[in-house]
C-alpha positions in Angstrom: 1.3 8.2 16.5 -1.2 10.7 14.4 -1.3 11.7 11.1 -2.1 15.2 9.3 -2.3 16.0 5.7 -1.3 19.2 3.8 -2.5 20.5 0.6 -0.2 21.4 -2.0 -0.4 23.0 -5.4 0.0 20.1 -7.8 1.7 21.7 -10.5 4.2 24.4 -8.7 4.5 22.6 -5.5 3.8 25.6 -3.4 2.6 24.5 0.1 -1.0 25.9 0.5 -2.8 25.1 4.0 -3.8 22.0 6.2 -6.8 19.9 5.3 -9.3 19.8 7.8 -9.2 17.1 10.2 -11.1 14.0 8.6 -13.6 11.7 10.4 -11.9 8.7 9.1 -8.8 8.2 7.4 -7.1 4.8 5.5 -3.5 5.1 4.4 -2.2 2.2 2.3 1.4 1.3 2.0 2.3 -1.8 -0.4 5.5 -3.1 -1.7 6.3 -2.6 -5.0 2.9 -0.7 -6.2 1.6 3.1 -5.6 0.5 4.3 -2.3 -2.9 5.1 -1.2 -5.0 7.5 0.9 -8.5 8.0 1.5 -10.3 10.6 3.5 -13.6 11.2 4.9 -15.0 14.5 6.3 -17.6 16.7 6.7 -17.8 19.8 4.5 -19.8 21.6 6.5 -17.7 21.2 9.9 -15.5 23.7 11.4 -12.6 25.0 9.4 -13.5 22.5 6.6 -13.4 23.7 2.9 -14.5 22.3 -0.4 -11.3 20.7 -1.4 -10.5 21.8 -5.4 -10.5 19.3 -8.1 -7.0 19.0 -8.4 -4.6 18.5 -5.5 -2.1 17.2 -4.1 -1.2 16.3 -0.5 1.7 15.2 1.2 1.1 13.2 4.6 3.0 14.3 8.0 3.4 11.8 11.1 4.0 12.8 14.7 5.0 10.3 17.6 5.8 12.8 20.2 2.0 14.0 20.7 2.2 16.6 18.1 5.4 18.5 19.2 7.1 17.1 15.8 6.1 16.9 12.7 7.8 15.1 9.7 6.8 14.2 5.9 6.2 10.5 5.7 5.6 8.7 2.6 4.7 9.8 -1.5 3.0 12.9 -2.7 -0.5 11.7 -3.2 -2.9 13.3 -6.3 -6.7 13.3 -5.6 -8.0 11.2 -8.0 -11.4 10.5 -7.2 -14.4 11.1 -5.0 -17.9 10.3 -3.6 -20.8 12.2 -1.8 -24.7 12.2 -1.3 -26.3 15.0 -2.7 -29.3 14.5 -0.1 -26.9 14.2 3.4 -27.1 17.3 4.9 -23.8 17.0 6.9 -22.1 17.4 3.3 -20.2 13.9 3.9 -17.4 13.7 1.4 -14.9 10.5 0.3 -11.9 11.2 -1.5 -9.3 8.9 -2.8 -5.7 9.8 -3.3 -2.9 8.4 -5.0 0.8 8.1 -5.2 2.1 10.5 -7.5 3.7 7.8 -9.8 0.3 7.6 -11.2 1.3 10.4 -13.8 4.1 7.8 -15.2 0.7 5.7 -16.3 0.1 9.1 -18.4 3.6 9.3 -19.8 4.9 6.9 -22.6 8.0 5.1 -24.3 9.3 7.4 -27.1 11.0 6.2 -29.8 14.7 7.3 -28.9 17.6 7.7 -30.8 18.5 4.0 -31.7 16.3 2.2 -34.6 13.8 0.0 -33.3 13.9 -3.5 -33.8 10.8 -5.4 -34.6 9.1 -1.9 -34.0 10.6 -2.4 -30.2 12.7 0.2 -28.4 16.3 -1.8 -27.4 18.2 -1.1 -24.4 21.4 -3.1 -24.3 23.0 -4.1 -21.4 21.2 -1.3 -19.1 20.4 -0.9 -15.6 17.2 0.0 -14.0 18.8 3.2 -13.1 19.6 4.0 -17.2 16.4 2.7 -18.2 14.1 5.1 -15.9 16.2 8.0 -15.9 16.4 8.0 -19.6 12.5 7.6 -20.3 11.4 10.1 -17.3 13.6 12.7 -18.5 12.4 12.0 -22.2 8.9 12.5 -21.0 9.6 15.5 -18.9 10.8 17.2 -21.6 7.5 16.7 -23.5 5.9 18.1 -20.5 4.8 14.6 -19.0 5.3 13.1 -15.8 5.4 17.0 -14.4 6.8 16.9 -10.9 8.2 13.7 -10.5 11.8 14.1 -9.6 14.8 11.6 -9.6 16.1 10.2 -6.4 20.0 10.3 -7.2 20.0 7.1 -9.4 21.6 6.8 -12.5 22.7 4.1 -14.5 25.7 3.1 -12.6 24.3 3.8 -9.4 20.9 3.3 -7.2 19.6 5.9 -5.0 21.9 4.9 -2.0 25.1 5.1 -3.9 25.1 1.2 -4.6 26.0 -0.1 -7.8 23.2 -1.9 -9.8 23.9 -5.8 -9.4 22.1 -6.6 -12.5 21.8 -5.4 -16.3 19.6 -6.4 -19.1 18.7 -6.4 -22.3 15.1 -5.1 -22.7 13.1 -4.3 -25.6 9.6 -1.8 -24.8 7.6 -0.8 -27.6 6.5 2.8 -27.8 3.5 4.2 -26.4 3.9 1.9 -23.5 3.0 3.5 -20.4 6.3 4.3 -18.5 4.8 2.7 -15.6 4.3 -0.8 -17.1 8.2 -0.2 -18.0 8.7 0.6 -13.7 6.4 -2.4 -12.9 8.2 -4.9 -15.4 11.7 -3.8 -13.8 10.3 -4.5 -10.2 8.5 -8.1 -11.5 11.4 -9.0 -12.6 13.4 -8.7 -9.6 16.2 -5.9 -11.2 15.2 -3.1 -8.7 12.8 -2.3 -5.4 11.4 1.5 -5.7 9.5 3.7 -3.8 8.4 7.2 -3.8 9.6 9.7 -1.0 7.3 12.7 -1.4 7.8 14.0 -5.2 10.8 11.9 -5.8 11.3 8.6 -7.1 13.9 6.4 -5.1 15.3 3.5 -7.2 17.3 0.6 -5.1 19.2 -2.7 -5.8 16.6 -5.4 -4.9 16.8 -6.2 -1.2 19.3 -3.6 -0.1 17.8 -0.4 1.0 14.2 -1.6 1.1 15.0 -4.8 2.2 16.6 -4.2 5.8 16.8 -7.4 8.0 15.8 -6.0 11.6 15.7 -9.5 13.5 19.4 -9.2 14.0 20.8 -7.3 17.2 19.8 -7.2 20.9 16.5 -5.7 20.3 14.9 -7.1 17.0 11.9 -5.0 15.6 8.6 -7.3 16.4 5.2 -7.2 15.5 3.7 -7.3 18.6 1.7 -5.4 21.6 -2.0 -4.7 21.6 -2.9 -7.1 18.8 -6.2 -7.1 18.2 -6.8 -9.5 15.3 -4.1 -12.0 14.3 -6.0 -13.8 11.0 -3.9 -16.4 9.0 -4.9 -17.2 5.6 -3.8 -20.9 4.3 -4.7 -23.0 1.1 -4.0 -26.1 -0.5 -5.4 -24.7 -4.3 -2.5 -24.8 -5.6 -1.2 -28.4 -4.5 0.6 -30.1 -7.0 3.4 -33.0 -7.5 3.7 -32.9 -11.3 3.9 -30.5 -13.7 3.9 -30.3 -17.9 4.4 -27.4 -19.6 3.4 -27.2 -23.5 5.4 -24.9 -25.4 5.9 -23.9 -29.5 6.4 -26.6 -32.0 5.7 -29.6 -29.8 8.0 -28.7 -26.9 6.9 -30.2 -23.8 8.8 -30.9 -20.5 7.5 -32.5 -17.6 8.9 -32.7 -14.1 7.9 -34.5 -10.8 8.3 -33.3 -7.1 8.8 -36.2 -5.4 8.4 -34.0 -1.8 5.2 -32.8 -2.5 2.7 -34.1 -0.6 0.7 -37.3 -2.1 -1.9 -37.2 0.6 -4.5 -36.6 -1.9 -2.5 -39.0 -4.4 -1.0 -37.6 -8.0 -2.0 -34.2 -8.4 -0.9 -32.9 -12.1 -1.0 -29.6 -13.7 -0.6 -28.0 -16.9 0.8 -25.1 -18.3 0.7 -23.8 -22.1 2.7 -21.3 -23.0 3.3 -19.9 -26.7 6.7 -18.5 -27.3 8.4 -21.1 -25.2 10.7 -23.6 -26.7 13.6 -24.1 -24.7 14.5 -26.0 -21.4 15.5 -22.8 -19.7 12.7 -20.6 -20.2 10.3 -23.9 -19.3 12.2 -24.8 -16.5 11.5 -21.5 -14.8 8.1 -22.0 -15.2 7.9 -25.5 -14.4 9.6 -24.5 -10.9 7.0 -21.9 -10.3 4.1 -24.4 -10.5 6.0 -26.8 -8.2 7.1 -24.9 -5.6 3.5 -23.1 -5.1 2.2 -26.6 -5.0 4.4 -28.4 -2.9 3.0 -27.5 0.4 0.2 -25.4 2.2 0.7 -21.4 2.0 0.4 -18.9 4.3 -0.3 -15.1 4.8 0.0 -13.8 8.2 -1.7 -10.4 9.3 -1.4 -9.1 12.5 -3.7 -5.9 13.7 -2.8 -3.7 16.7 -4.0 -0.6 18.7 -1.5 2.1 17.5 -1.4 3.0 21.1 0.1 -0.1 22.6 2.1 -1.6 19.7 5.7 -2.3 20.8 7.3 -0.9 17.1 5.5 1.1 14.7 5.0 1.7 11.1 7.3 4.7 9.3 9.4 5.0 12.7 10.6 1.3 13.2 10.1 -0.6 10.1 8.9 -0.2 6.6 7.2 -2.5 4.0 9.9 -4.7 2.3 11.8 -4.8 6.1 12.0 -8.2 7.8 10.9 -8.5 11.1 10.0 -11.0 13.9 6.4 -12.2 14.0 4.8 -14.5 17.3 3.1 -17.6 15.2 2.4 -19.3 18.4 5.5 -21.4 18.8 8.7 -19.0 18.7 9.7 -15.8 17.2 9.9 -16.2 13.3 11.6 -13.9 10.3 8.9 -12.7 7.8 8.9 -10.0 5.5 6.6 -6.8 5.5 4.7 -6.8 2.5 1.9 -4.4 3.1 1.0 -1.9 5.9 -2.7 -0.3 6.3 -3.5 2.6 8.7 -7.0 3.4 9.6 -8.7 5.7 12.0 -12.0 5.8 12.7 -12.3 8.7 15.4 -9.6 9.3 17.7 -7.8 5.8 17.8 -5.3 4.3 15.0 -5.1 0.9 14.2 -2.3 -0.8 12.5 -2.9 -3.8 10.0 0.5 -5.3 8.9 0.7 -8.3 6.5 3.4 -10.4 6.0 4.7 -13.4 3.9 6.4 -16.8 4.5 9.7 -17.6 3.6 8.3 -19.8 0.7 5.8 -17.0 -0.1 8.8 -14.7 -0.8 10.3 -17.6 -3.3 7.1 -18.0 -4.8 7.0 -13.7 -5.4 10.6 -14.1 -6.7 9.5 -16.6 -9.3 6.5 -15.2 -10.1 7.7 -12.1 -11.2 10.8 -13.7 -13.1 8.4 -15.3 -14.8 6.2 -12.5 -15.6 9.0 -10.6 -16.9 9.5 -13.5 -19.6 6.5 -14.3 -20.7 5.7 -10.8 -21.3 8.2 -10.5 -24.0 10.5 -7.9 -22.9 13.5 -9.3 -22.2 15.3 -11.3 -25.1 14.7 -14.8 -23.9 11.2 -15.5 -25.8 7.8 -16.4 -24.2 5.9 -13.6 -26.1 3.2 -16.0 -26.9 4.1 -15.6 -30.8 4.8 -18.4 -33.3 8.5 -18.7 -33.5 10.0 -16.7 -37.0 11.2 -19.5 -39.8 15.2 -20.4 -40.0 17.0 -18.0 -42.3 17.7 -18.6 -45.7 20.7 -21.2 -46.5 23.9 -19.8 -47.1 23.1 -16.5 -45.2 25.2 -16.2 -42.3 23.3 -14.0 -39.5 25.3 -11.4 -37.4 26.4 -12.5 -34.2 23.9 -11.4 -31.2 24.5 -8.5 -29.0 23.9 -7.6 -25.2 24.2 -11.1 -24.0 23.5 -11.0 -20.4 23.7 -13.8 -17.8 21.6 -13.8 -14.3 22.1 -16.4 -12.3 20.1 -17.0 -9.3 21.0 -19.6 -6.1 18.0 -20.7 -3.7 17.6 -23.7 -0.9 14.8 -26.2 -1.5 12.6 -27.7 1.4 15.3 -30.4 2.1 18.1 -27.7 1.9 19.8 -28.8 -0.9 21.3 -25.8 -2.9 19.5 -25.3 -6.1 20.6 -22.9 -9.4 19.3 -21.6 -12.3 20.8 -19.2 -14.8 18.7 -17.0 -17.2 20.0 -15.4 -20.3 18.9 -12.8 -22.4 20.5 -11.0 -25.6 19.4 -8.4 -28.2 17.4 -10.0 -31.5 19.5 -10.8 -34.4 17.6 -9.2 -37.4 20.6 -8.8 -39.9 23.3 -11.0 -41.6 27.1 -10.3 -41.4 26.7 -8.6 -45.2 23.9 -6.4 -43.7 20.8 -7.9 -45.4 17.3 -8.7 -43.8 17.1 -12.1 -41.9 14.6 -13.9 -40.2 16.0 -15.9 -37.0 14.4 -19.6 -36.4 16.2 -19.8 -33.1 19.4 -19.5 -31.0 21.9 -21.7 -29.5 23.5 -20.8 -26.2 
């Protein structure tokens, strides 16, 4: 396995030249966030050149000693760099980031619908509908330049699968579109990746959640392992959680299955904007799951020359693979891949999480989406508005979305939760403005 990097014009996309071979390379691919690249090279080396300030590069990989090369990963933009003026060799270090960085420089517009409390509403919208709308609007203004939409629509994802989730969501005009993308990923509504200049959006845990542990030849992270660190912590251990919300609302839940070797361990969650059992229970469950046992993170470092399976060829971030943890082969999800070359040899660092950590990540994503106030289910950190005046009948809410989640707890007992969201009611049945103090579901 080897990589090379080709320069492109960041505006036209025209192919320019191959970059000089770097002295060291570091490639980062992390699930749900931007790809990264760091190159270090000598500016005075053979075939080297001073790279321009504005530069786009694309990684190419070979698995047959350079006979065939294929583009892999995102288009990357030069973002920062450093060098030492007194260095006679002229060493340069450059950092690149995935092209979706441009979405952080493109903002949410006002749209055609009337703003609700200063925010732009999307009623019962799929992730594809939201992102496609915002990106195309930004490109009409000249922003998000060069980002291509990877076949996803309001109805289907980039693989042609129908969206399984829709939501009623509000976004404030001026918010970076990258924050919208991150929020949709955090709420577990979609997965995304960049393929060159193309942003691809997928229904969660489908195309980017392949199970490679089944069949006669399961993908296993083994062979030429040089380091196998395992991190574990009891920092968040708790067997009782108390949530304190608005207007004196409190919810306390104990977890009798959590370890009590250190006695009763209590955690308090203070969250403005929460005053209903559904949202509170979601947040309490996250705290109790996080504190139910020791959490582990497993990393495997391998020499690419001796690895049985290679990233980008055999597996990618989001895939489920097998790792030997001392007793037997176990199934884990790949969260991060780091590739490094110092000299001629490539080293692979694969970071994976256990089942509990996967559940915690999902709960944290859903909670983050709620407490950031982007859905219609509350938890925005502000005080509730007072009730409507007597004699005024509020209009019926629109855009009701019900989302259900089912999982097994540590005892193997099926648990379930339902999250509801809807459009804010701001008018009465007669069209006059009203302030709503609460909703009943």
